C-alpha positions in Angstrom: -32.2 8.9 18.9 -33.0 9.2 15.2 -31.1 10.0 12.6 -31.3 13.5 10.8 -30.5 13.4 7.2 -31.2 16.5 4.8 -31.3 16.1 0.6 -29.9 19.1 -1.4 -31.4 20.7 -3.9 -28.9 18.9 -6.4 -29.8 15.4 -5.3 -26.7 15.4 -2.7 -27.7 13.4 0.4 -26.1 15.1 3.6 -26.4 13.2 6.6 -22.4 14.2 8.1 -20.3 16.7 9.4 -18.2 16.0 6.0 -20.9 16.8 3.8 -21.5 20.8 5.1 -19.6 23.8 5.3 -19.1 26.6 7.1 -19.5 30.0 5.4 -17.2 31.8 6.1 -17.8 36.1 7.5 -20.8 35.4 8.7 -22.1 36.6 12.8 -24.1 33.7 12.7 -22.7 29.9 11.6 -24.5 29.5 8.0 -24.8 26.0 6.4 -24.0 24.6 2.9 -23.5 21.6 1.2 -20.6 20.7 -0.1 -20.9 19.0 -3.8 -23.3 23.0 -5.0 -23.1 25.4 -2.4 -26.7 25.7 -1.3 -27.5 26.8 1.5 -29.1 24.2 4.3 -31.0 25.4 6.8 -30.0 26.3 9.6 -31.4 23.5 12.9 -30.9 20.7 10.2 -27.1 21.2 10.2 -26.6 22.0 13.6 -28.1 18.3 14.3 -26.4 16.9 11.0 -23.2 18.9 12.4 -23.1 17.1 15.8 -23.9 13.5 14.2 -21.3 10.7 14.8 -20.8 8.9 11.7 -20.3 5.2 13.3 
C-alpha cells in the first residue's frame, strides 16, 4: 500500500498524524496543517491520520 502525503501551501510535507491539527468545535472533523493552520482536504487528512510512522 502506498503512503499518502500532502504538500501544504506553506511548503510543509504532511505525512503523519502529528503533522495535522484537528479543528475543535466542528461536528465533522476538520484537519489543518500544524505549521500554518491551512485546511487539509478531508479525504487526504483521514488517510494521513491513519498512517503508521514506522
